[in-house]
C-alpha positions in Angstrom: 24.7 -8.1 -28.9 23.4 -11.2 -27.0 23.7 -9.3 -23.7 21.6 -6.5 -25.1 18.9 -8.9 -26.3 18.8 -10.6 -22.9 18.4 -7.2 -21.1 15.7 -6.1 -23.5 13.8 -9.4 -22.9 14.0 -9.0 -19.1 12.7 -5.4 -19.4 9.9 -6.5 -21.7 8.9 -9.3 -19.3 9.0 -6.9 -16.3 6.8 -4.3 -18.2 4.2 -7.0 -19.1 4.2 -8.3 -15.5 3.7 -4.7 -14.2 0.9 -4.1 -16.7 -0.9 -7.3 -15.8 -0.5 -7.4 -12.0 -0.2 -3.8 -11.0 -3.0 -2.2 -13.1 -6.6 -3.0 -12.4 -9.3 -1.4 -14.6 -13.0 -1.8 -13.8 -15.8 -0.5 -15.9 -18.0 1.8 -13.7 -20.6 2.9 -16.3 -22.0 1.5 -19.5 -21.3 3.4 -22.7 -23.9 4.5 -25.2 -24.0 5.9 -28.7 -25.2 9.5 -29.1 -28.8 10.1 -30.3 -28.9 11.7 -33.8 -31.9 13.3 -35.4 -32.0 14.6 -38.9 -34.5 17.3 -39.9 -35.3 18.3 -43.4 -33.0 20.9 -44.9 -32.9 23.2 -47.9 -30.6 23.5 -50.8 -28.9 26.8 -51.6 -30.3 29.0 -54.4 -28.3 30.8 -57.0 -29.0 33.4 -59.6 -26.8 33.2 -62.7 -26.7 35.3 -65.8 -25.4 33.5 -68.8 -24.9 34.4 -72.5 -27.3 33.4 -75.2 -26.3 30.6 -77.6 -28.0 30.3 -80.9 -27.9 26.9 -82.6 -28.9 26.5 -86.3 -27.8 25.1 -89.6 -26.7 26.5 -92.9 -25.6 25.1 -96.2 -21.9 25.7 -97.2 -19.7 24.3 -100.0 -16.4 22.9 -99.0 -13.7 22.2 -101.6 -12.2 18.8 -101.0 -8.8 18.0 -102.6 -8.7 15.0 -104.9 -6.3 12.2 -104.1 -4.8 10.0 -106.8 -3.7 6.5 -105.7 -1.5 4.5 -108.0 -1.3 0.9 -107.1 2.1 -0.8 -107.7 2.4 -3.2 -110.6 2.4 -6.9 -109.9 5.9 -7.3 -111.2 7.3 -4.6 -108.9 5.8 -6.2 -105.7 8.3 -8.4 -103.8 7.1 -12.0 -103.3 6.9 -13.2 -99.8 
């Protein structure tokens, strides 16, 4: 395992040396951002046919059930 790490280190050092000393990059022209112009546009138009909805109010009678609540007597309640 140590021999493999040593060989990998030597290869890495050789690759870095090759990249630093053997490759020379010079800029030959300046870069520039593109020119962008925005002109006014239009939104799309749609025709839609929808149903009619009528909203109103009316009086109705609703039967509500009665609820009887019986509270427990004080003697039957457990003391805490």
